[in-house]
C-alpha positions in Angstrom: -59.5 10.0 -27.8 -58.9 12.4 -24.9 -56.9 11.8 -21.5 -59.7 10.5 -19.0 -59.1 13.2 -15.9 -60.6 13.7 -13.0 -61.8 16.8 -13.6 -64.3 18.0 -11.4 -66.6 21.4 -11.9 -65.2 23.6 -10.1 -61.6 22.3 -11.5 -58.6 23.0 -9.5 -55.1 24.1 -10.9 -54.1 20.5 -10.2 -56.6 19.3 -12.9 -56.0 23.0 -15.4 -52.2 22.0 -14.9 -52.5 18.1 -16.2 -54.5 19.2 -19.4 -51.5 22.0 -20.5 -48.7 19.3 -19.3 -51.3 16.6 -21.4 -51.3 19.0 -24.4 -47.8 19.7 -24.5 -46.5 16.2 -24.5 -49.6 15.3 -27.6 -47.6 18.4 -29.7 -44.0 17.3 -28.9 -44.9 13.8 -29.6 -46.1 14.9 -33.4 -43.3 16.9 -33.4 -41.0 14.4 -32.9 -39.4 16.1 -30.1 -39.0 12.9 -28.3 -37.2 13.0 -25.3 -39.3 16.6 -24.0 -42.2 14.4 -24.9 -41.2 12.0 -22.4 -40.8 14.0 -19.9 -44.2 15.1 -20.1 -45.9 11.6 -19.5 -43.2 10.4 -17.0 -45.4 13.5 -14.9 -48.8 12.7 -16.1 -48.5 9.0 -15.1 -47.2 10.1 -11.4 -50.8 12.3 -11.3 -52.7 8.9 -12.9 -50.3 6.0 -13.1 -52.7 3.3 -14.5 -53.7 5.6 -17.7 -53.6 3.6 -20.3 -53.6 6.0 -23.1 -50.7 7.8 -21.5 -48.6 4.1 -21.1 -49.0 3.6 -24.8 -48.2 7.0 -25.5 -45.0 7.0 -23.2 -44.0 3.4 -24.8 -44.2 4.6 -28.3 -42.2 7.8 -27.5 -39.3 5.1 -25.4 -39.6 3.0 -29.1 -38.4 6.2 -30.8 -35.8 7.2 -29.0 -34.3 3.6 -29.5 -35.4 2.3 -26.0 -36.8 -1.1 -26.1 -36.4 -2.3 -22.9 -38.4 0.6 -21.4 -40.9 0.6 -24.0 -41.8 -3.2 -23.1 -42.5 -2.9 -19.6 -45.2 -0.2 -21.1 -46.4 -2.0 -24.2 -47.0 -5.4 -21.5 -48.5 -3.0 -18.2 -50.8 -1.6 -20.8 -51.3 -5.4 -22.0 -52.8 -6.4 -19.1 -55.1 -3.8 -18.7 -56.2 -3.9 -22.0 -55.2 -7.3 -23.6 -57.4 -6.4 -26.8 -55.6 -2.9 -27.5 -55.0 -4.0 -31.3 -52.2 -0.9 -31.1 -50.4 -2.0 -28.2 -50.2 -5.3 -29.9 -48.9 -4.2 -32.5 -46.0 -1.6 -31.4 -44.6 -4.1 -28.4 -44.7 -6.9 -31.2 -42.5 -4.0 -33.5 -40.7 -3.6 -30.3 -39.8 -6.9 -30.7 -39.0 -7.0 -33.7 -36.2 -4.3 -33.8 -34.7 -6.6 -30.8 -34.4 -9.2 -32.9 -36.3 -11.4 -30.6 -38.3 -12.5 -34.0 -41.0 -15.1 -32.5 -42.2 -13.1 -29.8 -42.9 -10.6 -32.7 -44.4 -13.3 -34.4 -46.3 -14.1 -31.4 -47.8 -10.6 -31.0 -48.7 -10.2 -34.9 -50.5 -13.6 -35.8 -52.7 -12.6 -32.5 -53.7 -9.1 -34.2 -53.9 -10.4 -37.0 -56.2 -13.3 -35.9 -58.7 -10.4 -34.8 -57.6 -8.0 -38.0 -56.8 -9.6 -40.5 -56.6 -6.6 -42.8 -54.9 -4.7 -40.7 -52.2 -2.9 -43.5 -49.3 -2.5 -40.2 -49.3 -5.9 -38.9 -49.0 -7.3 -42.3 -45.6 -5.1 -43.0 -44.4 -6.0 -40.0 -44.4 -9.8 -40.4 -43.7 -9.6 -43.6 -41.1 -7.2 -42.7 -40.1 -10.8 -39.6 -41.0 -13.7 -41.8 -37.4 -11.8 -44.1 -35.3 -11.4 -41.1 -36.2 -14.8 -40.1 -35.5 -15.5 -44.0 -38.8 -17.5 -43.8 -39.1 -15.8 -47.6 -42.5 -17.9 -49.2 -44.0 -16.2 -45.8 -42.7 -12.9 -46.2 -43.9 -12.7 -49.5 -47.6 -13.8 -48.5 -47.9 -10.8 -46.5 -46.5 -8.2 -49.2 -48.7 -9.9 -51.8 -51.9 -9.2 -48.9 -50.6 -5.4 -48.8 -50.4 -5.2 -52.4 -54.0 -6.6 -52.8 -55.2 -4.4 -50.2 -53.1 -1.2 -51.9 -51.9 -2.2 -55.7 -50.2 1.4 -55.9 -48.0 1.3 -52.7 -44.2 1.6 -53.6 -44.2 0.3 -49.4 -45.1 -2.4 -50.5 -43.6 -3.1 -53.8 -40.3 -2.4 -52.4 -40.3 -5.1 -49.5 -42.1 -8.3 -51.7 -38.9 -6.4 -54.6 -36.8 -6.7 -51.2 -37.4 -10.2 -51.1 -37.7 -11.9 -54.4 -33.7 -10.1 -54.4 -32.7 -12.1 -51.6 -34.7 -15.4 -52.7 -32.5 -14.3 -55.5 -35.5 -14.4 -57.8 -33.6 -11.7 -59.3 -35.8 -10.2 -62.3 -38.7 -11.0 -60.5 -37.2 -8.5 -57.6 -36.6 -5.7 -61.0 -40.2 -5.1 -61.6 -40.8 -4.3 -58.7 -38.3 -1.9 -57.7 -39.0 0.1 -61.4 -42.5 -0.1 -60.4 -41.6 1.4 -57.2 -39.7 3.9 -58.9 -42.7 5.3 -60.8 -44.2 5.9 -57.7 -41.7 7.4 -55.9 -38.8 8.7 -58.2 -36.3 10.1 -55.6 -36.7 7.2 -53.4 -33.0 6.3 -52.4 -33.4 3.1 -50.8 -35.0 2.0 -54.1 -32.3 3.1 -55.8 -29.9 1.2 -53.8 -32.5 -2.0 -54.3 -32.3 -1.6 -57.5 -28.8 -0.9 -58.0 -27.7 -3.8 -56.3 -30.4 -6.0 -58.7 -28.8 -5.4 -61.7 -25.4 -6.4 -60.1 -27.1 -9.7 -59.0 -27.6 -9.6 -62.8 -24.3 -9.0 -64.0 -26.1 -5.6 -65.6 -23.2 -3.4 -64.2 -23.6 -0.5 -66.6 -27.2 -0.6 -65.2 -25.7 -0.6 -61.4 -23.5 1.9 -61.7 -26.2 3.8 -63.5 -27.9 4.0 -60.2 -25.1 4.0 -57.6 -24.3 7.2 -59.4 -27.7 9.1 -58.8 -28.0 7.8 -55.4 -24.9 9.2 -54.3 -25.5 12.4 -55.7 -28.6 12.5 -53.5 -26.4 11.2 -50.3 -23.0 11.2 -50.8 -21.8 9.9 -47.8 -24.0 6.9 -48.4 -21.6 4.2 -47.3 -23.2 0.9 -48.6 -23.9 3.1 -52.3 -20.2 3.7 -52.4 -19.2 0.1 -51.5 -21.6 -1.8 -54.0 -20.5 0.7 -56.6 -16.8 -0.5 -55.6 -17.9 -3.7 -56.3 -19.6 -2.7 -59.2 -16.6 -1.2 -60.6 -14.2 -4.8 -59.7 -16.8 -7.3 -61.3 -16.5 -5.0 -64.4 -12.4 -4.7 -64.2 -12.5 -0.6 -63.4 -10.0 -2.0 -61.0 -8.4 1.7 -60.3 -12.2 3.4 -59.6 -13.0 0.4 -57.1 -9.8 1.3 -54.9 -10.8 5.3 -55.4 -14.7 4.0 -54.1 -12.8 1.0 -50.9 -10.3 3.6 -49.6 -12.5 6.7 -49.6 -15.5 4.2 -47.4 -12.4 3.0 -45.4 -10.9 6.1 -44.5 -14.2 6.9 -42.7 -14.9 3.4 -41.8 -11.6 1.7 -41.4 -13.2 -1.4 -39.5 -15.5 -1.8 -42.7 -14.7 -6.0 -42.8 -16.8 -6.1 -46.6 -14.8 -3.3 -47.5 -10.6 -4.2 -46.5 -12.2 -7.2 -48.1 -13.0 -5.6 -51.1 -10.4 -3.7 -51.8 -7.7 -7.0 -51.2 -9.3 -8.1 -54.0 -8.8 -5.0 -56.0 -5.1 -5.6 -55.2 -5.1 -8.4 -56.4 -6.4 -8.0 -59.5 -4.2 -5.7 -59.6 -1.4 -7.2 -58.8 0.2 -5.7 -55.7 -0.1 -9.1 -53.3 0.9 -7.4 -50.3 -1.4 -5.0 -50.3 -3.8 -7.5 -51.0 -2.8 -10.2 -47.8 -2.3 -6.7 -45.7 -6.4 -6.2 -45.8 -7.2 -9.6 -45.5 -5.3 -10.0 -42.3 -7.1 -7.3 -40.6 -10.2 -8.7 -41.0 -12.0 -9.2 -37.9 -13.2 -12.5 -38.2 -15.4 -14.5 -36.0 -13.2 -17.7 -34.3 -16.3 -19.7 -35.1 -17.1 -18.6 -38.6 -15.3 -21.3 -40.2 -17.0 -20.5 -43.7 -15.3 -17.3 -43.4 -11.9 -18.3 -42.2 -11.6 -21.3 -45.3 -12.7 -18.5 -47.9 -9.9 -15.9 -46.0 -7.3 -19.2 -46.7 -8.6 -19.1 -50.1 -7.7 -16.2 -51.2 -4.0 -16.8 -49.9 -3.6 -19.7 -51.8 -4.2 -17.2 -55.2 -1.5 -15.2 -53.8 0.4 -18.2 -52.8 0.0 -19.8 -56.7 1.4 -17.1 -58.0 4.1 -16.3 -55.3 5.2 -19.7 -53.6 7.6 -18.1 -51.6 5.8 -15.1 -50.0 6.1 -15.2 -46.7 3.5 -13.0 -45.8 1.1 -14.7 -47.0 2.3 -18.6 -46.1 2.7 -17.0 -42.7 -1.0 -14.9 -42.5 -2.9 -18.3 -44.3 -0.7 -20.9 -41.6 -2.5 -18.3 -38.6 -5.7 -19.2 -40.0 -4.7 -22.7 -40.1 -3.5 -22.7 -36.6 -7.3 -21.3 -35.6 -8.9 -24.0 -37.6 -7.3 -26.3 -35.8 -5.5 -27.8 -39.0 -2.4 -28.1 -37.7 -0.1 -30.2 -39.9 -0.8 -27.3 -42.5 -0.2 -24.5 -39.5 3.4 -25.9 -39.2 3.5 -26.5 -43.4 3.6 -23.0 -43.8 5.4 -21.9 -40.9 7.9 -24.8 -41.7 8.3 -23.4 -45.4 8.8 -19.4 -43.6 11.8 -20.7 -42.3 13.2 -22.5 -45.5 13.0 -19.5 -47.1 13.8 -17.6 -43.9 15.9 -18.9 -41.8 16.3 -16.1 -39.1 13.3 -15.6 -38.9 13.0 -16.3 -34.6 8.7 -15.2 -35.0 7.9 -18.2 -36.9 9.9 -20.3 -35.0 8.1 -19.0 -32.0 4.8 -19.6 -34.1 5.7 -23.1 -34.3 6.7 -24.2 -31.1 2.7 -22.3 -30.7 1.3 -24.7 -32.6 2.7 -27.7 -31.4 1.8 -26.7 -27.9 -2.0 -26.5 -28.9 -2.1 -29.7 -31.1 -4.1 -32.2 -29.2 -2.2 -35.1 -27.8 -4.6 -36.7 -27.6 -6.3 -39.2 -30.6 -9.2 -40.9 -29.8 -9.7 -43.6 -32.0 -13.5 -44.1 -32.9 -14.5 -47.5 -33.6 -15.8 -47.9 -37.7 -17.8 -50.0 -39.3 -15.4 -51.0 -42.0 -16.8 -51.5 -45.8 -15.3 -54.1 -47.6 -16.7 -54.9 -51.1 -14.7 -57.2 -54.2 -14.4 -55.3 -57.1 -12.2 -57.5 -60.1 -10.6 -59.8 -56.9 -9.2 -56.2 -55.5 -10.1 -55.7 -52.1 -10.5 -52.0 -50.7 -11.4 -51.1 -47.3 -13.7 -48.0 -46.8 -12.7 -45.9 -43.4 -11.7 -42.8 -42.3 -8.5 -42.8 -42.8 -7.6 -45.1 -46.5 -8.9 -44.3 -49.7 -8.3 -45.8 -52.8 -7.4 -44.0 -55.6 -7.0 -44.8 -59.4 -4.1 -45.5 -60.7 -4.9 -43.2 -63.6 -4.7 -40.2 -61.1 -0.9 -40.2 -60.9 1.7 -39.2 -63.3 5.9 -38.5 -63.6 6.3 -41.7 -62.2 10.2 -42.4 -61.2 12.0 -45.0 -59.7 13.6 -44.2 -56.0 15.0 -47.4 -54.0 14.5 -51.0 -53.9 14.3 -52.5 -50.3 13.5 -55.8 -48.9 9.5 -55.5 -49.2 9.5 -53.7 -52.5 10.3 -50.5 -54.7 9.4 -47.2 -54.1 8.4 -44.8 -57.2 8.2 -41.2 -56.1 4.7 -39.8 -58.4 2.5 -36.7 -59.2 -1.1 -37.5 -58.1 -3.4 -35.7 -59.1 -5.9 -34.7 -56.6 -8.1 -32.6 -59.1 -7.6 -29.8 -62.0 -5.9 -27.2 -59.7 -4.6 -29.5 -57.0 -1.5 -31.7 -57.3 1.0 -33.5 -55.0 4.0 -35.7 -54.5 3.4 -39.0 -53.4 5.4 -41.6 -52.9 4.6 -44.9 -54.1 5.3 -48.1 -52.0 4.7 -51.3 -54.3 4.9 -54.4 -52.4 7.1 -57.6 -53.8 4.2 -60.5 -54.5 1.3 -58.1 -53.7 -1.0 -59.0 -55.8 -3.4 -59.4 -53.4 -4.3 -57.8 -50.4 -2.3 -59.7 -48.3 -2.5 -60.0 -44.6 0.9 -58.1 -44.3 -0.1 -55.7 -46.5 -3.5 -54.5 -44.8 -2.0 -54.1 -41.6 0.8 -51.9 -42.6 -2.4 -50.2 -44.2 -4.6 -49.7 -40.9 -1.3 -49.2 -38.9 -1.4 -46.0 -41.1 -4.9 -44.8 -41.0 -4.7 -45.9 -37.3 -1.7 -43.4 -36.6 -2.6 -40.7 -39.6 -3.4 -38.0 -37.1 -0.2 -38.1 -36.2 2.4 -35.5 -37.9 5.8 -37.2 -37.0 4.7 -40.3 -38.5 5.1 -41.0 -42.8 1.4 -40.5 -44.1 -0.7 -43.2 -46.4 -3.0 -41.2 -48.5 -4.6 -44.6 -49.8 -3.7 -47.5 -51.8 -3.8 -48.0 -55.4 -3.4 -51.0 -57.7 -0.7 -51.3 -60.4 -2.5 -51.9 -63.7 0.6 -53.9 -65.3 1.2 -55.9 -62.5 -1.5 -56.1 -61.1 0.8 -55.4 -57.4 -1.6 -53.4 -54.9 0.9 -50.3 -53.9 0.5 -48.0 -50.3 0.7 -44.0 -51.5 2.6 -42.4 -49.0 3.9 -39.0 -48.2 6.6 -37.9 -49.8 9.8 -37.0 -47.7 12.1 -34.5 -49.9 15.2 -35.0 -47.7 16.0 -38.4 -47.9 16.7 -40.5 -44.2 18.2 -39.2 -41.1 21.0 -41.0 -41.1 21.6 -39.8 -44.9 21.4 -36.8 -43.4 23.5 -37.3 -40.4 26.0 -37.7 -42.5 25.8 -34.9 -44.9 25.3 -32.9 -42.3 26.4 -33.8 -38.3 29.1 -31.0 -37.9 26.1 -28.0 -39.0 23.3 -29.8 -36.1 23.3 -28.1 -32.3 22.3 -30.1 -29.4 19.6 -28.7 -29.7 18.7 -29.5 -33.7 19.1 -32.6 -32.4 16.9 -32.3 -29.1 14.3 -30.8 -31.3 14.4 -33.5 -33.9 14.5 -36.8 -30.9 11.7 -35.1 -29.7 9.6 -35.4 -33.1 10.4 -39.0 -33.1 9.8 -39.9 -30.0 6.4 -38.2 -30.4 5.8 -40.0 -33.5 6.9 -43.5 -31.4 4.4 -41.9 -28.6 1.1 -42.1 -31.2 1.9 -46.0 -31.7 2.4 -47.1 -28.7 -0.7 -44.9 -27.5 -2.9 -47.1 -29.7 -1.4 -49.9 -28.7 0.8 -50.8 -31.5 4.2 -52.3 -31.3 7.1 -50.8 -34.7 9.2 -53.6 -34.2 11.9 -52.1 -36.8 12.7 -48.6 -35.6 16.3 -47.2 -37.3 17.7 -44.5 -38.6 16.7 -45.6 -42.0 13.1 -45.5 -41.5 13.4 -42.1 -40.0 12.3 -39.5 -42.8 13.3 -36.4 -43.3 10.8 -33.3 -44.4 12.2 -29.9 -45.0 15.7 -29.4 -43.7 15.2 -31.3 -40.6 12.4 -28.2 -39.1 10.7 -29.3 -36.2 7.7 -31.1 -37.0 9.0 -32.3 -40.7 10.9 -35.6 -39.4 8.6 -39.1 -40.2 8.5 -42.4 -39.0 8.8 -44.5 -41.4 7.9 -48.1 -43.4 5.4 -49.6 -40.7 4.9 -52.3 -42.5 6.2 -54.7 -39.5 3.6 -52.3 -36.8 1.6 -54.7 -34.9 -0.7 -55.0 -32.0 1.4 -55.2 -28.7 -1.2 -58.8 -28.0 0.0 -60.0 -31.7 1.8 -63.1 -31.4 5.4 -63.8 -33.8 8.4 -64.9 -34.2 9.4 -63.7 -37.0 12.0 -61.3 -36.2 13.3 -59.0 -39.8 14.9 -55.2 -39.0 18.6 -54.4 -38.6 20.4 -56.2 -35.7 22.3 -53.0 -34.1 19.3 -51.1 -33.3 16.9 -54.9 -31.8 16.6 -55.2 -28.3 18.6 -58.2 -26.4 15.5 -59.9 -26.0 14.4 -60.5 -28.7 17.3 -62.1 -29.9 17.1 -64.5 -27.0 13.1 -65.5 -27.4 11.8 -62.8 -30.5 10.1 -61.0 -27.5 8.8 -58.2 -29.4 7.2 -55.2 -27.0 6.8 -51.6 -26.9 10.0 -51.7 -24.9 11.9 -53.0 -27.8 10.9 -49.6 -29.8 12.9 -47.9 -26.2 16.1 -49.9 -26.6 15.8 -48.6 -30.6 15.3 -45.3 -30.0 18.1 -45.9 -27.2 20.3 -46.4 -30.3 18.7 -43.6 -32.4 19.8 -41.1 -29.8 23.3 -42.3 -29.6 23.4 -42.0 -33.2 23.1 -38.1 -32.6 25.8 -38.3 -30.6 28.2 -39.7 -33.3 27.3 -39.3 -36.5 27.6 -42.4 -37.2 25.3 -46.2 -37.6 25.9 -48.6 -34.6 28.4 -50.9 -34.8 29.8 -50.0 -37.9 33.6 -51.1 -37.3 32.6 -54.5 -36.7 30.0 -57.2 -39.0 26.9 -58.2 -37.9 26.4 -61.9 -37.3 25.8 -63.8 -34.7 28.5 -62.7 -33.0 27.4 -59.8 -32.9 24.2 -61.2 -31.7 26.1 -62.8 -28.8 28.1 -59.8 -27.5 24.5 -57.1 -27.6 23.5 -59.6 -24.8 26.1 -60.1 -22.9 25.6 -56.7 -22.1 27.7 -54.6 -25.5 26.1 -51.0 -26.4 27.7 -48.9 -28.1 30.5 -46.6 -27.1 29.4 -42.8 -25.7 31.4 -39.7 -27.4 32.6 -36.8 -25.1 30.6 -34.2 -25.5 27.5 -36.5 -24.3 25.8 -34.5 -21.5 25.6 -36.7 -18.3 22.1 -37.0 -18.3 21.9 -37.6 -21.4 24.1 -40.6 -21.6 22.2 -41.2 -18.3 18.3 -41.7 -20.6 20.5 -43.4 -23.3 21.8 -46.1 -20.8 18.3 -46.3 -18.9 16.7 -47.3 -22.5 19.9 -49.6 -23.0 18.7 -52.2 -20.4 18.9 -55.7 -21.1 15.9 -55.9 -18.7 12.7 -54.0 -20.7 10.7 -53.9 -17.7 13.7 -51.0 -16.6 13.6 -49.3 -19.5 11.5 -45.7 -19.6 8.0 -45.1 -21.7 8.1 -43.4 -24.4 5.5 -41.2 -22.6 8.5 -40.1 -19.5 11.5 -40.2 -22.3 9.1 -36.8 -24.7 8.2 -35.4 -22.3 12.1 -35.8 -20.4 12.6 -33.7 -24.3 11.1 -31.2 -23.7 12.4 -30.1 -20.8 15.9 -29.7 -22.4 14.2 -28.5 -25.6 12.3 -25.3 -24.0 12.6 -25.5 -20.9 15.3 -24.7 -18.4 16.4 -27.8 -17.0 20.0 -28.4 -16.8 20.9 -26.0 -19.5 24.4 -25.8 -18.0 25.4 -29.4 -19.5 23.9 -28.9 -22.8 25.8 -25.6 -22.8 29.0 -27.0 -22.4 28.0 -29.9 -24.6 27.0 -27.2 -27.8 30.3 -26.1 -26.6 32.4 -29.3 -26.7 31.0 -29.5 -30.1 32.3 -27.1 -31.8 35.8 -27.6 -30.9 35.2 -30.8 -31.7 34.7 -29.3 -35.5 37.2 -27.3 -35.4 39.8 -29.7 -34.1 38.0 -31.9 -37.6 39.1 -29.2 -39.7 42.3 -27.5 -38.2 43.5 -31.6 -37.4 41.9 -32.9 -40.6 40.7 -36.0 -38.0 38.5 -38.3 -39.8 36.3 -39.7 -37.2 33.1 -39.3 -38.9 35.0 -41.1 -42.4 31.8 -43.3 -43.4 34.3 -45.1 -45.2 35.9 -47.1 -42.2 32.5 -48.8 -42.4 32.8 -52.7 -42.3 31.4 -54.1 -45.9 29.2 -56.5 -43.4 28.0 -53.8 -41.3 24.4 -54.3 -42.7 21.5 -51.4 -42.4 18.9 -53.0 -44.5 16.2 -54.6 -42.3 16.5 -58.6 -43.4 15.1 -61.8 -41.9 17.3 -62.5 -39.2 15.5 -65.9 -37.7 18.4 -67.6 -39.0 21.3 -66.1 -37.8 19.6 -65.8 -34.6 19.6 -69.2 -33.8 22.9 -69.5 -34.7 23.7 -66.8 -31.8 21.5 -69.1 -29.3 23.7 -72.1 -30.4 26.9 -70.0 -29.6 25.8 -69.4 -25.9 24.9 -72.8 -25.2 28.0 -74.0 -26.2 29.7 -71.4 -24.3 30.8 -72.7 -20.8 30.4 -69.8 -19.5 27.1 -68.3 -19.0 26.6 -65.0 -20.9 24.2 -64.0 -17.3 27.4 -63.7 -15.9 27.7 -60.3 -17.4 25.4 -57.7 -15.2 26.2 -54.3 -16.1 27.0 -53.7 -19.4 28.0 -49.8 -18.3 30.8 -51.6 -16.1 31.8 -54.2 -18.5 31.1 -51.2 -21.4 35.0 -49.8 -21.0 37.4 -53.0 -21.5 34.1 -55.6 -22.6 35.8 -58.5 -24.6 33.4 -61.6 -24.6 35.8 -64.6 -24.5 36.3 -65.4 -29.1 34.5 -69.0 -29.4 35.2 -68.8 -33.2 
C-alpha cells in the first residue's frame, strides 16, 4: 500500500520531496535504522497529519525504540480512524504486552482473534500473555493451535516447551525443546531452556553439556553462567560452581540469585562467614516476607553448626526485626551480648527493637471450642495449645512450692526442633480446676508480652493424671537469687533497665484489666544474665480480673499493700505497692524486712506506715517514686504507665542524669569499702528465721492482726505519714 499523497499532474517540489522522504523512511525502517526513520515519519505527518499508514509505521518505530507510551498514542489514534485495522490492533496489543499491561493486551488479542481466528502472530502473542499471567492451560491451547497451523515451527515448539517448563511438566518440555533444536540446532534460547529442563529433572550431566555449548557460543550469557553454576552446586562440584558465581558477580555485583547461590556454595564448603556476607548483601524487598523466611532458614543452618556465630545471630536478628518478630530478634541480640558483652552496637539494636515493638495489644474476642476427651478439658484458642506428654523428654525435678512441683524438660516440637521448658505440675489438678484454667487463661491473654513468662500450652501426666502447665524456661533463676549473687556488680543503669522490663510486663497485665496479686522477687525470673528483654514476670496463679471479687489472700507479707491486710481489697494499685518494694530491693540487695519475723505484728506496722529503710546511695527522685508507690492510700499511687514512662526517661533520656551518676559513684565507693573494711552489709545469714519469702495463705494471720488493731488503745490511723516517722518508727509493743 502506497502513501496517499495529494499529488497533481503538475507535481510540485513539495510533493516530490514527500515521496522522497517516504521512500527513505521505509528504507531506514526495514534496515532497522529506527531513529532516522522516526525523523522522516515525523516530517511526513507534518505534511499530512491524519495519514493512517504513516501513523502505523511511526507507532511501530516507537515500539522498536522501546518508546511504548508514544507508540500507544499513535496506535490509539490510528484505531480511532480505522477500528478494524488488524495490524494496528495486533501492534497495540504487543505494546501493552511489552508494558506488562497484560489485561489490556489480552483484550486486543481477543478482539483480533474474533475477527481473524487463525492469525498466527496474534495467537503467539496471546499465548505469551497467558504465560506471563501464569494461565498455563490457556497458553497451551494457543501454542497447540500454532502447531496445528505450522507443525514444524521451532518458535511454537519453544514457546510450548517453555509453558510446560513453567507448569513443571518437564518431560513434555524436553520433547518440545529437542524438536525445536532439531529444526534450529544453533538456537541459544532453546539450548538454555533445554539445559534448565535437564536441571529440573536432575540430569546434571546433560544440563552441563547444554550450558557449556551455550557459553561457547555466548561467553557473556549471565543466565547461562548462573544456571551452570547452580548445576555444579547441585552436582556437588562446589569449586566449579564458585568459579561461575564469582565471574558472574564481577560483572553483576547486585545479582541476587547469584549471591544466594554463591552463599549456598560457601555453606557447602563450610565457609560460613563468606556465606553470611553474601546472604546479607541480598536486596530483599520489605514486603517479600517469604524471602525473609528463606534467608532466616539459611542463618538457622549456619547456627546449627556454629551456635555462637555472632554474625549469623546479628543478621538473623535483623531479619526477625524486619518481620516484626521482636521476641526472636531480641533473643538473637541478647545471645550476642552473652557471647560478647562489649558489643555496644548490639545493645543499640536491642534498644531499637524495643522501641519498634507495638506496645498496644488488641485482644481479639475468640470463640473457644471446648471438647472433653477422657475427662480432659482442652481449650482450643489462639494462645494455648494441648501438648501430648509423649513430646517431653529428660524431665528433671527443679523445686516444689505451695502450688506444686516444677520440673524442667525438653519439648520435642519436631525432628529438628527441641526447646527446654518448665513443667508446672499443680497439686491435686487431676481435673481442670477453676484456678488452673484462670492461670492458663491469664498467660494466654498476656502471651504477646516479652516480659511475662510464656505458657506454651498444657499437658497431663499419665502417671498422676495431674494437669501441667508447659512454661518458658528461665535459665538464671529468680531476681532475688540474681541480686544475692551479683549485687555488687549491678550498676544503676542495669537496675533501671530491669525495672523498666518489670514495669513493661506489669503494664501488659494491667492493660488487660488484670491484677497480678503476688508480685515479689521470687516471681521475677531471669533469662540471659539479666540483659534487657530477658526478665519475665512469672506465676500468674493468683492473677485475676480487676472485677473479680475474692477474700482469699495469698502471698509474701512485705510485698503486700496495707489495704489488703485491712479488707482484702486487691486492685491494680496493690500491684503498684509491690512494685515499689521491688524498687527498694534493687537499691539494697536484700529482701524487705529480712531481720524480723513475718507475722501479724509486721502486718500491723505496715498498716501503720512502716516501710523499708532507704539506702544512702538512692537518688532522691527514685526514692520519691518509691514513696508514691508505697502510699497508704491506693488512690494516691501512680499507675504503671506513668512509672514505666518515668523509668524509661531515666534509662535512656537525659532527665536527672546527675542524680544517677552520683548514685553510681556512691555505689562504687560502697563496694570498695566493703572489700577494704570487710563490711558485711549484705550478709544474708542475718535473715530472721521467721522471715518467710514463699507465698502462703495469710487470711488467718490477717484476722489476728485485725484483732490486735481493735484491741490497741490508740487508733493506728493517727500515724499519718510514714515518711515522717520512718527513722524513729516505734509502735507500742502490744505483745
